[in-house]
N, C-alpha and C positions, 0 to 999 in steps of 0.2 A: 491282298486281304482288307476285308471290311469286318467292321464291329456291328454286330447285328443283334437287334433286340425285338423278340417275338412276343406280341402281345395278344393272349387268345380271349375269345367270346365264345359262348355257346356251349354246345352238348360235347359229349365224351368223344363223338366222332370227329368234332373240330379240334378236340385235344390232342387226337390221335394224329391228325394231320399235322398240328402244330410240332409235334415231336419228329415226325417225318421230315419236313422241312428242316427241323434242326439237325438231324442226320446228314441230310444231303448238304447243308451248307458247312457243316463240320468237314464232310469228306471232302469239301473243295477248299478245306485250309481256312475259312471264315472263323472269325471270334464270336461265340455267343456271350452277351453280355446283359445286365439287367438296367445299366442305364449309360448314358454318356457313348451313345450309338452313332455310328455313321448313318445308318439305314434303320427304320423303323418298318417291321413287318406286322399290320394289324390283320388277324384272322378274323374275319367277319362272321356275325349271325344274323340272319334277316328273318327269323321266325315271327317277330311282331316288332311293332313300331318303338316300344322303348328299347329293345336290343339295338335296333337300327341307329337310334340317337346316340347311345353309348359309344358305338366303335365310331361313329362320325366325328365324335368330339376327339377322341385319338386320332383319327386322321388330320383333324384341323390343327391339332398342336404340333404336328412333326413336320420340319422341312422335307427331308427325303423320306418318302413313306411308299411301302407297297402294299396294296389291300388286297388280300386273299380269302378263300373261304366261300362261305353261302351269301352271295350276293346277287340279288334279285334284279331285274332289269330297271324297276322303279328305284331302289337304292343304288344302282349304279349311276343312274343320272344324277344324284345328289352328291357325288364324289368330286365332279369338278367345280361344283359351287364350293364345297367345304376346303378344297387344296387342290388349286388348277394343275399341280405339277406331279400330283399322285399317280403312280403305275398302278394297273389292275392285273391280277392273275387268279383266274375262276379257281374252285376246288377242283376242276378236272386237269387243271395244267399245273399242278404243284411240283410234278417231275423237274420242271425248268426252272425253279426257283433260283438255283446258283447262277444259271444264265442271265436270269433277269437282274440278279444283283449285280452281276459285272456291267451289264448294260446301264443300269441306273447311275453305278460309281463312274462311269464315262459322260454322264449327264444327259442320258437318254430317257425318254418317256415310254413305258411299254404297256400295251394292253394285250393279253392273252385271254378270250373269253369262250374259245371254241367249247362246245358242249360234245364230250366223248366218251366212251366207255374205256377206262383205264385201270388196269390193276395196280393197286397201290400196297399189297400185302408185303411183297418182298423189298420194299423201300427201306434203306437204314434209317435209324431213328435214335434219337437222343431222349430218354425218359425223364420225365419232370420227377417221378418218384421210383426208384430203384425197384421197389417191391410190386410196384403194377405195370402188368402188360396190357395195354389197350388194342385189341384188334378189330378193326372194321371187317366185316365178313360180305358185305354186301354194299353196293350204293343205288338210290333211288328208291323207287315204291311203286308197287303194283296200281295203286289207286288215284284217284283224283278229287280229293276232297275239296269242298268248295271254299274253304277258309286257308288253305295251306300255300303258303309262299315258298316252303321249301322244294315242293315239287317242280316249281319252276325253274329252280336251280339244279336239283339233283336229277331230274329225268325221270325215265322208267328204270325198273329194277334190273340191276345187274350184279350177281352173284359172283365171288371170287372162288378160285379152283380150291375144292376142300383140302386136296393134299398140301398145297402150300399155306393154308391156315392152320392146319395141324403142326406142319414143320415150324411154323413161327411160334406156336404155342410150346413145343417141346424145347425149341431153343432158349425162350423166355424163362422156362423152367431151370434149365440148365444154369442160365445166367443168375439163377437165385430168386427170381419173383416169385412171391406168393400169392398174388391174385392174378386171375385172367379174366379181363372184361371183354364181353363179346358184345359189339356195338353195331348199331347202322339205324338208317331211318326206320326201318321197321324190321327187327331180328327175325320175328317168326317166319316172314317172307322168304328168307334164305334158301336157295336150292330151286326154287319152283320155276325158273327159267333154266336150269341145267339138270333137270332129271334127277334131283335129290331132294331132301328136306332138311330142316333144322333139327328136329329130334335126332337124326341120323349124326349129323355133324357133333352134336352136344354128346352123343354116345361115344365118338372117337376121341373127342377131347377128355371125356372121362376116364377113358381107357390108358391115358397117358401115365407115368409113373413119376412119382414125386410127391413133395409136401406144398401142395397149393390148392387153391378154392377158384371155382369159376363163379361169376357173376354175368347174369344175363341181362343184356339192356332192354329197351323199350320194345315190346311186342304187341300187336293190335290184338284185340280180343278175339277176333274171328280165327286168327291163326291159332291161339291157345285152344279155343273151345275145339277146333277140328282135330287136333293133336293132344287132347287133354290126357288120355289115359297114359300115353307113351312120355308126356312131359312130367306128369306126377311121380311115375316111376324113376325117371332120371333126376327129379329133384330130390328124392329121397337118398340118392348116392351122397356119401360123407364128403366128397369133394365140391359139393354144391353149396354155394350161399343160398338160404332160403329166402331168396328175394325175388319178387314177380312185379313188374312194371307193365300194367297193362291199362292204357289211357282211353277212359271211357268217354270222356268229353261232354257227355250228357247224360242225364236220368231220362230223358224223354225220346220216345222212339220217333215222334213228329221232328224233333230237332236234329236227331241223328240222321234221319231221312233228307231233311234240308241241307245236311252237311255232306251227305254222300257217303257216311261212314257204313262198311259193310258188315253190319251184324246189329242185332237187337239186345234190348235190355235183358231179356230172360235169358238169352247166352252168356252176358257177362255175369249176372247173378249166379249163374249155373258153375261158371269158372270158380268164382270165390267160393261158393257154398264147398264144391270138390277139393279144391285145394287146402281149405281150413280143415276140413274133415280128415283128409289123408295127411296132411302136415300142420299140425296145430301151431307149430312155431313160425309159420311162414309170415313174411313181412308183405302186404300187398301196398304197391304204390301205384297211385292212378293220377290221371289229368283230367281237369275238368275246365271248360270254357264256358264262362258266364256272360250273358247279353248277346249272344249270336243274334242275328237278325230274325225276326219272328219269332222270338222266344217269348211266350206268354207267363203270366205269374204261375199258372198251373204247371208249365213245363220246368220252370225254376224250382216249384215246390217238389216237382219228382226228382230233380238232382239232389236237394235237401234229403229227401227221403233215402235216396240212394246213399248217401253219407252215413245216415243213422243206422241202415240196415246192415251195410258192410264194413263199416269203421276202418276204413284205409289208415295204415300206420303213417304213410307219406301221401300228400296231396300236392300237386303242383297246380295250382289255381290260377288262372289267367282271366283278366277281363278282356273281351273281345276287342280286337284292334283290327280295323279295315286296312288290309293290304292290298295295295294296287296290281292289278293283274290277275286277282282271283276273282271266282264267280261270287263269293259272297260280298264283295266290295260293290257290286251292282245291284244287291237287295236294299231293300228300305232297311236303314239303321235304326236300332234303339236309341233313344236319348241318352247323353253321356252319363246325366246323373243317376238314371236308372240303373245303368249297367254298375256305376260305381256303388250304388246302394246294395245291389244284390251280390256282389263281390264281397263288400264288408259283412253282409249278414253270413255269407258262406264261409268266411275267414273264421268269424267268431263259433259258428257252429264246430267247424273243423277243431279249432284249438281246444274247445271244452271236451270234445270225444278224444282227441288225442292225449290229453292230460289223464284221462280216465284210464285209456289204453295202456298208457307207459306204466302207470301205477302198479299193474301187474306184475312188473318186473322187479320191484322193491323187495330185497331180501334173497333174490336169486343169485347164486355163484356159477360162474364160467370161465373159459378161458378167453381172452382176446390178444390179438396181434396189433401193436401199435403201428399206424399206418399214416400218421399225419401229425403235424404240430397245431394245437388249437390256439385260442387266444388266453390271454392273461396267464401266460405259463403253464398252460395245461397241454395235454396228448390225448390224441384221438385214436381208439382201436374199434374194432368191429367184431362182433359175436358172430355165431353160425346164421343169425338172421340178418344180418348185414346192417344191424342197429349200431348207430354211432354211440361210443361210450367214453365219456369224457373223465379223465383220470390227472390228479396232479401228483407230482414227484419227479424224481431224476432219472427219465427215461430217454430212449433213443428209438428211432424208426427201426422196425423189425424186432423189438423186445416181445416176447411172448409172456402174457402175465395172467394169473390167476386173481379174479377180482369177485368182489359181492356189490351188488346196487345198493346204494344207500338214499338214493334221492332221483328225481326225474323232473325233466321239463316238458314242453309240448313236442320238443323236437330231438331231445337225445336223453339218454340214460347216464346218470354219475354215479361214480364207483370209489371204493377205496381197495387197495391191493390186499391179499389175504396172506 
């Protein structure tokens, strides 16, 4: 038996795989710990340069370490320089994590990096949060965006069997989970390789009995645009979080074309307009990359205008980082100071818009379920729009509270109990 610490980086798909590795290790009688470990497992994210540097620091700190997750070929080459004894298990090989731990405990160095299609839905898991079940519904992606390093790791789209996804969700509800997170690299692409589609999967999930809500993860705008009428009706279901994550990446059609994104700006605007008209309380989350190679001041202005027009409640803003192995890495890069300046300007605009949007919640009353512990002795709950609500008091995970919003920040709502 080994004492194992799992250190997770990246998205909810990575978190789900950390939970699965924890389940596999626990099934093999290993002990999961937060410190004083025999082996550290670093579940890596290589979506951009700063993410890689963060997990490489953890690899450097630990003597016995196994690196898992999204490891690009270029970041893989950095691992021996950081820790010559590190073992490597790619995202496609986590089913073998318990065997790898045994080998490492015996003094061996292991490398499992074969890219393969492997169904992970039925793997055992240890949930980080007992209220939340994270279900990856597919792996990989249909497209080949020029900036994307994740595709180098994940490969082409591979959808998991719908009956196994539904069975997993049903079991989690029986276990007492109150939130079902549906996640993948591109959730809306689900089923396109197995003669089904994401709206049908969502319909089946929402037909399950129980007290739960579904949160849908990142879905590229082209899929939402294609299935817009069906998705809007499904989003009206009382068991749906009114939360739509559609990463636009740029407000310029020229930049989108250079990125090889499979939609145009008018389609994105149409999605936002229709969802907001039919579901006024919807929370729109989007992603924007600033400083992509060839982005002009006019292109950047179009991205700023997109923010002003659509006012997304959540913005994942990224300064473009050149990732080795991608097509964009071979393009002529913009100066670093220009990328930084544009990122700063967009961040300031979003902050002002977000504060204005959040102030509309002041005075509103609704119910939340406490699902996390916040900073400075606070607790975090979510309303139906998946907005984070911060509250003081003596509470615990799973508590249902009736609250009134009394203050807001750029990022969250502040409440008192009724």
